[in-house]
N, C-alpha and C positions, 0 to 999 in steps of 0.2 A: 542093658537094652530094655526099653519100655515098649510094650505092645498091648494089644487088646484081645480079649477072649469073650465070646458070648456066654451068658449065664441065663438063668430062668426066673429070678426073683426080683423083689424090690419095686422100684419105680416103674419098671416095664409092665408089671402086672396092673398097676393103677392106670397107666396110659392105655393098655389094651382094653380096659373096661370103657375107655372113652372112645373106642373105635379105631385105635391104631393097631392094625393087624400084622404088620411086618416089623415090629419093633424088637430090637435086640438090646440086651444089657451086657456091657463088657467089663473086663477086669484088667489090671495092670500086669504085665509080664516083666518081672524084675529078678535078676539073678537066677534065672531058670525056673521060676515059680510063678503061678497065676495067683494074684491077690486082689482083694478089694482095696480101695484107697484107705490109708491109715486114718483119715478123718471120716470116712463113710460118705463124703460129699460126692454128688454126681451132677451132671448137666446134660441137657438134651442136645443131640446133634441134628441139625436141620438141613434138609436137602435144599440147596440154593435154587434149584430149578422149579420145584413145586411148593416150596416153603413148608413141607411136612416134616415132622420129627420122625426119624428112622431108627434112632438108637439112643441109649443112655450111656454116657461116658463117665468113668470115674475121674474125679478131680484129684490129681496127685498133690499131696501135702508135702511140706518140707521134709519129713522123714522118708517119704517115698522117693523124692528127688535125690536125697543124700544116699539112699540105698542103691538107686539106679546108677549114680555116678561111681560109687564104690564098686559095683558089679562090673561096670564098663572098664574101670581101671584094672580090674583083676583078669581081663581077657588074656588068654595066652597068645601073645602077639607072634609067637613062632608058628602058630596054627595057620595054615594056608587059607582056610575059610575066613578067619578073623582078618587077615591081611587084605584079602579080596574085598571084604565088607568095608573095612576102614578106608582103603584106597589112600593114595598119596596126600590129597588135600585134607581129608578128615584126620589122618594121622598127624600131619603138621599142626592142624588146629588144636589137637589134643596134646601137642608137645611130645609126640611119640616117634616122629620121623624127621 
């Protein structure tokens, strides 16, 4: 599973100096751990309503995607929470049901 977690360094600090007060920098959640992108690359997330940047998102590289896919394949499908998360459609798409 890939998710995002706020941190306090990097590009966020630079943009805060430019007046962005509510800016968050995120990490990837892969295999139960929070990590920066393997490439270190990031991109800004823009609020479509007001066109302001609100976060810095890590750009997942090929190694990140491969790690996330491997972690997803290692999910214990006998676990009720994993089955509820995957659901019937997602399980079929992943070839698990």
